[in-house]
NUPALUM-214544 format. One record per residue (C-alpha): residue in one letter; chain; x, y, z. Coordinates in Angstrom, 3 decimals. Example, Ala and Ser with C-alpha at 12.3 -4.5 7.8 and 13.67 -1.06 7.14 Angstrom:
BEGIN
resn: A&chain: A&X: 12.300&Y: -4.500&Z: 7.800
resn: S&chain: A&X: 13.670&Y: -1.060&Z: 7.140
***
This chain:
BEGIN
resn: X&chain: A&X: -36.259&Y: 39.476&Z: 28.417
resn: X&chain: A&X: -32.786&Y: 39.423&Z: 30.069
resn: X&chain: A&X: -32.775&Y: 35.596&Z: 30.101
resn: X&chain: A&X: -33.517&Y: 35.589&Z: 26.322
resn: X&chain: A&X: -30.656&Y: 37.988&Z: 25.613
resn: X&chain: A&X: -28.341&Y: 35.938&Z: 27.775
resn: X&chain: A&X: -29.406&Y: 32.717&Z: 25.978
resn: X&chain: A&X: -28.772&Y: 34.327&Z: 22.562
resn: X&chain: A&X: -25.355&Y: 35.451&Z: 23.631
resn: X&chain: A&X: -24.477&Y: 32.029&Z: 24.977
resn: X&chain: A&X: -25.622&Y: 30.430&Z: 21.731
resn: X&chain: A&X: -23.451&Y: 32.843&Z: 19.716
resn: X&chain: A&X: -20.431&Y: 31.925&Z: 21.937
resn: X&chain: A&X: -21.087&Y: 28.239&Z: 21.416
resn: X&chain: A&X: -21.385&Y: 28.679&Z: 17.655
resn: X&chain: A&X: -18.061&Y: 30.558&Z: 17.471
resn: X&chain: A&X: -16.418&Y: 27.913&Z: 19.567
resn: X&chain: A&X: -17.818&Y: 25.147&Z: 17.376
resn: X&chain: A&X: -16.500&Y: 26.809&Z: 14.234
resn: X&chain: A&X: -13.011&Y: 27.061&Z: 15.789
resn: X&chain: A&X: -13.101&Y: 23.404&Z: 16.846
resn: X&chain: A&X: -14.252&Y: 22.163&Z: 13.455
resn: X&chain: A&X: -11.495&Y: 24.062&Z: 11.674
resn: X&chain: A&X: -8.904&Y: 22.437&Z: 13.928
resn: X&chain: A&X: -10.160&Y: 18.891&Z: 13.263
resn: X&chain: A&X: -10.456&Y: 18.853&Z: 9.484
resn: X&chain: A&X: -7.332&Y: 17.373&Z: 7.782
resn: X&chain: A&X: -6.613&Y: 17.003&Z: 4.081
resn: X&chain: A&X: -3.567&Y: 14.926&Z: 3.113
resn: X&chain: A&X: -1.945&Y: 15.618&Z: -0.256
resn: X&chain: A&X: 0.861&Y: 13.329&Z: -1.406
resn: X&chain: A&X: 2.804&Y: 11.817&Z: -4.252
resn: X&chain: A&X: 4.289&Y: 8.353&Z: -4.802
resn: X&chain: A&X: 6.897&Y: 6.756&Z: -7.088
resn: X&chain: A&X: 7.898&Y: 3.165&Z: -7.813
resn: X&chain: A&X: 11.412&Y: 1.745&Z: -8.265
resn: X&chain: A&X: 13.293&Y: -1.499&Z: -7.796
resn: X&chain: A&X: 14.897&Y: -4.508&Z: -9.438
resn: X&chain: A&X: 11.477&Y: -5.994&Z: -10.308
resn: X&chain: A&X: 11.412&Y: -3.903&Z: -13.481
resn: X&chain: A&X: 14.408&Y: -5.583&Z: -15.088
resn: X&chain: A&X: 16.247&Y: -8.938&Z: -15.492
resn: X&chain: A&X: 17.361&Y: -11.070&Z: -13.837
resn: X&chain: A&X: 14.126&Y: -12.294&Z: -12.239
resn: X&chain: A&X: 10.503&Y: -12.006&Z: -13.104
resn: X&chain: A&X: 10.064&Y: -8.707&Z: -14.949
resn: X&chain: A&X: 6.854&Y: -6.868&Z: -13.976
resn: X&chain: A&X: 5.070&Y: -3.944&Z: -15.570
resn: X&chain: A&X: 2.906&Y: -1.321&Z: -13.825
resn: X&chain: A&X: 0.249&Y: 1.054&Z: -15.144
resn: X&chain: A&X: 2.263&Y: 3.969&Z: -13.813
resn: X&chain: A&X: 5.483&Y: 4.565&Z: -11.863
resn: X&chain: A&X: 4.344&Y: 7.764&Z: -10.147
resn: X&chain: A&X: 1.257&Y: 9.727&Z: -9.259
resn: X&chain: A&X: -0.521&Y: 12.063&Z: -6.843
resn: X&chain: A&X: -3.375&Y: 11.460&Z: -4.403
resn: X&chain: A&X: -5.431&Y: 13.317&Z: -1.819
resn: X&chain: A&X: -7.717&Y: 12.188&Z: 0.993
resn: X&chain: A&X: -9.363&Y: 13.506&Z: 4.150
resn: X&chain: A&X: -9.092&Y: 11.918&Z: 7.612
resn: X&chain: A&X: -10.503&Y: 13.649&Z: 10.706
resn: X&chain: A&X: -10.452&Y: 11.274&Z: 13.673
resn: X&chain: A&X: -8.062&Y: 8.733&Z: 15.112
resn: X&chain: A&X: -8.707&Y: 5.224&Z: 13.828
resn: X&chain: A&X: -10.336&Y: 6.458&Z: 10.606
resn: X&chain: A&X: -9.097&Y: 4.873&Z: 7.340
resn: X&chain: A&X: -9.492&Y: 5.351&Z: 3.591
resn: X&chain: A&X: -8.300&Y: 3.221&Z: 0.638
resn: X&chain: A&X: -7.484&Y: 4.288&Z: -2.876
resn: X&chain: A&X: -5.983&Y: 2.684&Z: -6.011
resn: X&chain: A&X: -2.282&Y: 3.301&Z: -6.694
resn: X&chain: A&X: -1.411&Y: 1.173&Z: -9.751
resn: X&chain: A&X: -2.004&Y: -2.117&Z: -11.704
resn: X&chain: A&X: 0.797&Y: -4.714&Z: -11.872
resn: X&chain: A&X: 1.260&Y: -7.564&Z: -14.335
resn: X&chain: A&X: 3.978&Y: -9.441&Z: -16.262
resn: X&chain: A&X: 4.616&Y: -10.311&Z: -19.928
resn: X&chain: A&X: 6.821&Y: -13.301&Z: -19.023
resn: X&chain: A&X: 5.813&Y: -16.673&Z: -20.471
resn: X&chain: A&X: 6.781&Y: -19.015&Z: -17.614
resn: X&chain: A&X: 7.856&Y: -18.981&Z: -13.997
resn: X&chain: A&X: 10.982&Y: -21.032&Z: -14.193
resn: X&chain: A&X: 14.725&Y: -20.505&Z: -13.867
resn: X&chain: A&X: 15.617&Y: -17.031&Z: -12.614
resn: X&chain: A&X: 11.963&Y: -15.966&Z: -12.882
resn: X&chain: A&X: 11.368&Y: -17.614&Z: -9.477
resn: X&chain: A&X: 13.966&Y: -15.485&Z: -7.744
resn: X&chain: A&X: 12.883&Y: -12.628&Z: -5.481
resn: X&chain: A&X: 13.156&Y: -9.075&Z: -6.706
resn: X&chain: A&X: 12.374&Y: -5.787&Z: -4.956
resn: X&chain: A&X: 9.683&Y: -3.176&Z: -5.616
resn: X&chain: A&X: 9.675&Y: 0.017&Z: -3.554
resn: X&chain: A&X: 6.900&Y: 2.602&Z: -3.206
resn: X&chain: A&X: 8.146&Y: 5.984&Z: -2.061
resn: X&chain: A&X: 5.624&Y: 8.372&Z: -0.489
resn: X&chain: A&X: 6.083&Y: 12.118&Z: 0.015
resn: X&chain: A&X: 3.735&Y: 14.509&Z: 1.858
resn: X&chain: A&X: 5.399&Y: 17.871&Z: 1.212
resn: X&chain: A&X: 2.894&Y: 19.908&Z: 3.241
resn: X&chain: A&X: 3.570&Y: 17.700&Z: 6.267
resn: X&chain: A&X: 7.297&Y: 17.630&Z: 5.809
resn: X&chain: A&X: 7.153&Y: 13.818&Z: 5.970
resn: X&chain: A&X: 7.788&Y: 10.821&Z: 3.722
resn: X&chain: A&X: 9.055&Y: 7.284&Z: 3.561
resn: X&chain: A&X: 9.089&Y: 3.965&Z: 1.699
resn: X&chain: A&X: 7.123&Y: 0.742&Z: 1.677
resn: X&chain: A&X: 9.299&Y: -2.060&Z: 0.351
resn: X&chain: A&X: 7.881&Y: -5.195&Z: -1.352
resn: X&chain: A&X: 9.158&Y: -8.384&Z: -3.042
resn: X&chain: A&X: 8.025&Y: -9.924&Z: -6.327
resn: X&chain: A&X: 8.596&Y: -13.533&Z: -7.508
resn: X&chain: A&X: 7.299&Y: -16.098&Z: -9.945
resn: X&chain: A&X: 5.929&Y: -19.466&Z: -8.784
resn: X&chain: A&X: 6.237&Y: -22.501&Z: -11.091
resn: X&chain: A&X: 4.332&Y: -25.795&Z: -11.347
resn: X&chain: A&X: 1.168&Y: -26.872&Z: -13.099
resn: X&chain: A&X: -0.529&Y: -23.707&Z: -11.953
resn: X&chain: A&X: 1.898&Y: -20.784&Z: -12.289
resn: X&chain: A&X: 1.537&Y: -17.262&Z: -10.966
resn: X&chain: A&X: 3.412&Y: -14.184&Z: -9.754
resn: X&chain: A&X: 3.241&Y: -12.634&Z: -6.312
resn: X&chain: A&X: 3.865&Y: -9.234&Z: -4.706
resn: X&chain: A&X: 4.262&Y: -9.102&Z: -0.886
resn: X&chain: A&X: 4.865&Y: -5.870&Z: 0.965
resn: X&chain: A&X: 6.762&Y: -5.345&Z: 4.210
resn: X&chain: A&X: 5.663&Y: -3.306&Z: 7.230
resn: X&chain: A&X: 3.339&Y: -0.325&Z: 6.702
resn: X&chain: A&X: 4.854&Y: 3.106&Z: 6.591
resn: X&chain: A&X: 4.231&Y: 5.272&Z: 9.680
resn: X&chain: A&X: 4.691&Y: 8.973&Z: 9.437
resn: X&chain: A&X: 4.878&Y: 11.459&Z: 12.353
resn: X&chain: A&X: 3.668&Y: 14.823&Z: 11.112
resn: X&chain: A&X: 3.649&Y: 17.137&Z: 14.103
resn: X&chain: A&X: 1.441&Y: 17.875&Z: 17.106
resn: X&chain: A&X: 1.527&Y: 14.144&Z: 17.920
resn: X&chain: A&X: -0.166&Y: 13.140&Z: 14.658
resn: X&chain: A&X: 0.717&Y: 9.687&Z: 13.223
resn: X&chain: A&X: -0.364&Y: 8.497&Z: 9.741
resn: X&chain: A&X: 0.025&Y: 4.857&Z: 8.558
resn: X&chain: A&X: 0.230&Y: 3.802&Z: 4.878
resn: X&chain: A&X: -0.252&Y: 0.076&Z: 4.070
resn: X&chain: A&X: -0.304&Y: -1.588&Z: 0.645
resn: X&chain: A&X: -2.128&Y: -4.812&Z: -0.173
resn: X&chain: A&X: -0.348&Y: -8.013&Z: -1.180
resn: X&chain: A&X: -1.389&Y: -9.628&Z: -4.487
resn: X&chain: A&X: -1.086&Y: -12.814&Z: -6.492
resn: X&chain: A&X: -1.547&Y: -12.374&Z: -10.274
resn: X&chain: A&X: -0.747&Y: -13.752&Z: -13.722
resn: X&chain: A&X: -2.333&Y: -17.138&Z: -12.940
resn: X&chain: A&X: -1.948&Y: -19.636&Z: -15.801
resn: X&chain: A&X: -1.849&Y: -23.374&Z: -16.576
resn: X&chain: A&X: 1.688&Y: -24.610&Z: -17.330
resn: X&chain: A&X: 2.619&Y: -20.989&Z: -17.832
resn: X&chain: A&X: 1.935&Y: -17.488&Z: -16.691
resn: X&chain: A&X: -1.137&Y: -15.435&Z: -17.612
resn: X&chain: A&X: 0.395&Y: -12.584&Z: -19.474
resn: X&chain: A&X: -0.674&Y: -8.965&Z: -19.777
resn: X&chain: A&X: -2.614&Y: -6.396&Z: -17.775
resn: X&chain: A&X: -5.903&Y: -8.336&Z: -17.989
resn: X&chain: A&X: -4.295&Y: -11.010&Z: -15.794
resn: X&chain: A&X: -2.776&Y: -8.481&Z: -13.405
resn: X&chain: A&X: -3.795&Y: -7.097&Z: -10.034
resn: X&chain: A&X: -4.639&Y: -3.645&Z: -8.598
resn: X&chain: A&X: -2.573&Y: -2.387&Z: -5.727
resn: X&chain: A&X: -4.306&Y: -0.161&Z: -3.266
resn: X&chain: A&X: -2.996&Y: 1.986&Z: -0.414
resn: X&chain: A&X: -4.874&Y: 2.158&Z: 2.870
resn: X&chain: A&X: -4.207&Y: 5.325&Z: 4.906
resn: X&chain: A&X: -5.062&Y: 5.269&Z: 8.598
resn: X&chain: A&X: -4.944&Y: 8.169&Z: 11.028
resn: X&chain: A&X: -3.342&Y: 6.281&Z: 13.936
resn: X&chain: A&X: -3.182&Y: 9.349&Z: 16.163
resn: X&chain: A&X: -4.898&Y: 12.673&Z: 15.432
resn: X&chain: A&X: -2.840&Y: 15.843&Z: 15.967
resn: X&chain: A&X: -3.571&Y: 17.945&Z: 19.014
resn: X&chain: A&X: -6.123&Y: 20.676&Z: 18.146
resn: X&chain: A&X: -4.562&Y: 23.998&Z: 17.340
resn: X&chain: A&X: -5.314&Y: 26.762&Z: 19.879
resn: X&chain: A&X: -8.253&Y: 29.087&Z: 19.026
resn: X&chain: A&X: -6.812&Y: 32.233&Z: 17.368
resn: X&chain: A&X: -6.785&Y: 35.376&Z: 19.553
resn: X&chain: A&X: -9.416&Y: 37.258&Z: 17.481
resn: X&chain: A&X: -11.849&Y: 34.386&Z: 17.908
resn: X&chain: A&X: -11.075&Y: 34.235&Z: 21.663
resn: X&chain: A&X: -11.801&Y: 37.926&Z: 21.869
resn: X&chain: A&X: -15.198&Y: 37.537&Z: 20.162
resn: X&chain: A&X: -16.092&Y: 34.749&Z: 22.587
resn: X&chain: A&X: -15.202&Y: 36.851&Z: 25.571
resn: X&chain: A&X: -17.083&Y: 39.908&Z: 24.258
resn: X&chain: A&X: -20.176&Y: 37.821&Z: 23.577
resn: X&chain: A&X: -20.120&Y: 36.313&Z: 27.035
resn: X&chain: A&X: -19.555&Y: 39.674&Z: 28.763
resn: X&chain: A&X: -22.232&Y: 41.399&Z: 26.694
resn: X&chain: A&X: -24.755&Y: 38.686&Z: 27.526
resn: X&chain: A&X: -23.983&Y: 38.803&Z: 31.198
resn: X&chain: A&X: -24.192&Y: 42.629&Z: 31.330
resn: X&chain: A&X: -27.528&Y: 42.653&Z: 29.542
resn: X&chain: A&X: -28.916&Y: 39.883&Z: 31.781
resn: X&chain: A&X: -28.002&Y: 41.597&Z: 35.044
resn: X&chain: A&X: -29.162&Y: 45.062&Z: 33.829
resn: X&chain: A&X: -32.603&Y: 43.593&Z: 33.049
resn: X&chain: A&X: -32.888&Y: 41.688&Z: 36.270
resn: X&chain: A&X: -31.602&Y: 44.522&Z: 38.567
***
């Protein structure tokens, strides 16, 4: 009988500990982004995007875990990639995670490419790495894209565009938060109660 009581108490303690651990690991990231740069105006290849700002949310729990989501579509209404349309222009994606107190920018370059087969390109620089406390590090990378393919000219409009995605990776998970004092007290009481009942029964 005492062994059964002790086992039930130990199971309760383990359950409480598990609840505390799970709460410390779960992480939801809420953020916003906005686009800016010389790619939206002359001189150079003028691009258009389906949006210039937006919000997103994702969950990452363990180090090395990644998730991808769509940010925006990009295209051009230019006819040809010649003259100043082949020059490089900038496109910047600014990210803000207000709840983490962190943010930064991923910078890219757009350009038109002439010839028999013409197209536009978007190439991003280094991924953004954010330090958000307790040793946590989050990486945001955007995919490069070639779009607006055409013969002796550019393929105009959104139908000939590309979708830009963001890939978020939890490079380093934050250190688990300490178990709150009330939970620690419950664990201690459960353990002491189980031990007391066990020894009373076996005495």
